[in-house]
C-alpha positions as CSV (number, residue, x, y, z in Angstrom):
1,X,-12.8,-23.9,50.2
2,X,-14.6,-26.8,51.7
3,X,-13.5,-30.4,51.0
4,X,-16.9,-31.1,49.4
5,X,-16.4,-28.3,46.9
6,X,-12.9,-29.4,46.0
7,X,-14.2,-32.9,45.3
8,X,-17.0,-31.5,43.2
9,X,-14.5,-29.5,41.0
10,X,-12.3,-32.6,40.4
11,X,-15.3,-34.7,39.6
12,X,-17.4,-32.2,37.6
13,X,-19.6,-34.8,35.9
14,X,-20.2,-36.9,39.1
15,X,-18.5,-39.9,37.6
16,X,-18.3,-43.2,39.5
17,X,-14.8,-44.6,39.8
18,X,-14.6,-48.3,39.0
19,X,-11.7,-50.8,39.2
20,X,-11.9,-51.9,35.5
21,X,-13.7,-50.3,32.6
22,X,-17.0,-52.0,31.6
23,X,-16.9,-54.1,28.4
24,X,-18.8,-51.5,26.2
25,X,-16.5,-48.6,27.2
26,X,-13.5,-47.2,25.3
27,X,-10.7,-44.8,26.2
28,X,-10.7,-41.2,25.1
29,X,-8.2,-41.8,22.3
30,X,-10.3,-44.7,21.0
31,X,-13.4,-42.4,21.1
32,X,-11.5,-39.7,19.2
33,X,-10.4,-42.1,16.5
34,X,-13.9,-43.5,16.2
35,X,-15.3,-40.0,15.7
36,X,-12.6,-39.2,13.2
37,X,-13.7,-42.1,11.1
38,X,-17.1,-40.3,10.8
39,X,-15.4,-37.0,10.0
40,X,-16.4,-35.5,13.4
41,X,-13.7,-33.2,14.7
42,X,-13.6,-32.8,18.5
43,X,-11.6,-30.5,20.7
44,X,-9.2,-32.9,22.3
45,X,-8.6,-30.7,25.3
46,X,-12.0,-31.5,26.8
47,X,-13.4,-34.8,25.7
48,X,-15.6,-35.2,28.8
49,X,-17.5,-31.9,27.9
50,X,-18.1,-33.2,24.4
51,X,-19.4,-36.5,25.8
52,X,-21.6,-34.8,28.4
53,X,-23.1,-32.4,25.7
54,X,-23.9,-35.4,23.5
55,X,-25.2,-37.7,26.3
56,X,-22.4,-40.3,26.0
57,X,-22.1,-42.2,29.3
58,X,-18.7,-41.9,31.1
59,X,-17.0,-43.6,34.0
60,X,-13.7,-43.2,35.7
61,X,-11.2,-46.1,36.2
62,X,-9.0,-46.3,39.2
63,X,-5.5,-45.2,38.1
64,X,-2.4,-47.3,38.7
65,X,0.1,-45.3,40.8
66,X,-0.3,-41.8,42.2
67,X,0.7,-39.7,39.2
68,X,-1.5,-38.2,36.5
69,X,-5.2,-37.9,36.4
70,X,-7.8,-40.6,36.7
71,X,-8.5,-42.0,33.3
72,X,-12.1,-41.5,31.9
73,X,-13.7,-44.2,29.7
74,X,-16.7,-43.6,27.5
75,X,-19.5,-45.8,26.3
76,X,-19.0,-46.7,22.7
77,X,-21.5,-44.8,20.7
78,X,-23.9,-46.7,18.5
79,X,-24.4,-45.9,14.8
80,X,-27.7,-44.1,15.7
81,X,-25.9,-42.1,18.3
82,X,-23.2,-41.0,15.9
83,X,-25.9,-39.9,13.3
84,X,-27.6,-37.9,16.1
85,X,-24.3,-36.2,17.0
86,X,-23.7,-35.3,13.3
87,X,-27.3,-33.9,13.1
88,X,-26.7,-31.8,16.2
89,X,-23.3,-30.5,15.0
90,X,-24.8,-29.4,11.6
91,X,-26.8,-26.7,13.5
92,X,-23.9,-25.5,15.7
93,X,-22.1,-22.8,13.7
94,X,-18.7,-23.1,15.4
95,X,-18.3,-26.9,14.9
96,X,-16.3,-28.1,11.9
97,X,-19.4,-29.7,10.3
98,X,-21.5,-26.5,11.1
99,X,-19.0,-24.3,9.3
100,X,-19.2,-26.4,6.2
101,X,-23.0,-26.3,6.4
102,X,-22.9,-22.5,6.8
103,X,-21.1,-22.3,3.4
104,X,-23.7,-24.5,1.8
105,X,-26.5,-22.4,3.3
106,X,-25.0,-19.2,1.9
107,X,-24.7,-20.7,-1.5
108,X,-28.3,-22.1,-1.4
109,X,-29.7,-18.7,-0.3
110,X,-28.0,-16.9,-3.1
111,X,-29.0,-19.6,-5.6
112,X,-32.7,-19.5,-4.6
113,X,-32.7,-15.7,-4.7
114,X,-31.0,-15.5,-8.1
115,X,-33.5,-18.0,-9.6
116,X,-36.5,-16.2,-8.2
117,X,-38.8,-14.3,-10.5
118,X,-39.8,-10.7,-9.8
119,X,-41.9,-10.2,-6.7
120,X,-42.2,-13.9,-6.1
121,X,-40.3,-14.6,-2.8
122,X,-39.5,-13.3,0.6
123,X,-36.9,-14.0,3.3
124,X,-39.1,-16.5,5.2
125,X,-39.8,-18.5,2.0
126,X,-36.1,-18.6,1.2
127,X,-35.3,-19.8,4.7
128,X,-38.0,-22.6,4.5
129,X,-36.6,-23.7,1.1
130,X,-33.0,-23.8,2.4
131,X,-34.1,-25.8,5.5
132,X,-35.9,-28.3,3.3
133,X,-33.1,-28.6,0.8
134,X,-30.2,-29.0,3.2
135,X,-32.2,-30.5,6.1
136,X,-30.8,-28.0,8.6
137,X,-32.2,-25.0,10.5
138,X,-32.3,-21.7,8.7
139,X,-34.2,-18.5,9.5
140,X,-35.2,-15.3,7.8
141,X,-32.6,-13.3,9.8
142,X,-29.8,-15.4,8.3
143,X,-31.3,-14.9,4.8
144,X,-31.5,-11.2,5.4
145,X,-27.9,-11.0,6.5
146,X,-26.7,-12.9,3.4
147,X,-28.8,-10.8,1.0
148,X,-27.8,-7.5,2.6
149,X,-24.8,-7.5,0.3
150,X,-27.1,-7.4,-2.8
151,X,-27.9,-4.1,-4.4
152,X,-31.1,-2.5,-3.1
153,X,-32.8,-2.3,-6.6
154,X,-32.2,-6.1,-7.0
155,X,-33.8,-6.8,-3.6
156,X,-36.8,-4.6,-4.4
157,X,-37.3,-6.2,-7.8
158,X,-37.3,-9.9,-6.6
159,X,-38.7,-9.8,-3.0
160,X,-42.4,-9.8,-2.4
161,X,-43.4,-7.4,0.3
162,X,-46.6,-7.7,2.3
163,X,-48.8,-4.6,2.2
164,X,-49.8,-3.5,5.7
165,X,-53.5,-2.6,6.0
């Protein structure tokens, strides 16, 4: 392996190493505790990946001594940035916030379906209502998956089907 490739692997995010962290930057532990205050759970094994995925600026600080890894510092996220992160995590199904939203979406789909009158609604309409109510993404395939557990006669009774000409 060439020397250039090895350097690229150890500095995956092309971070600049500085002598002291800039004033608006915080350590990884401080970032985790800040995010925890906003109920954002992050995988602690790869904080740089989380920061990169959420456009949080990072820098490396020259370590003291020769042992251990070079510490990474992160720009302290603003209130708007944290709100943006929460919004993004709501639509990621394997994040902790996304898992809670999935439960709410399931309940909302079933509530809308149960309250619908005969032949008055379809999968797309339910998805649109769920999206508006919870302010998250929802599509007809998700609705169809949730309603697949309902008895067929109940689906035929409530769902409006378009007639093909």
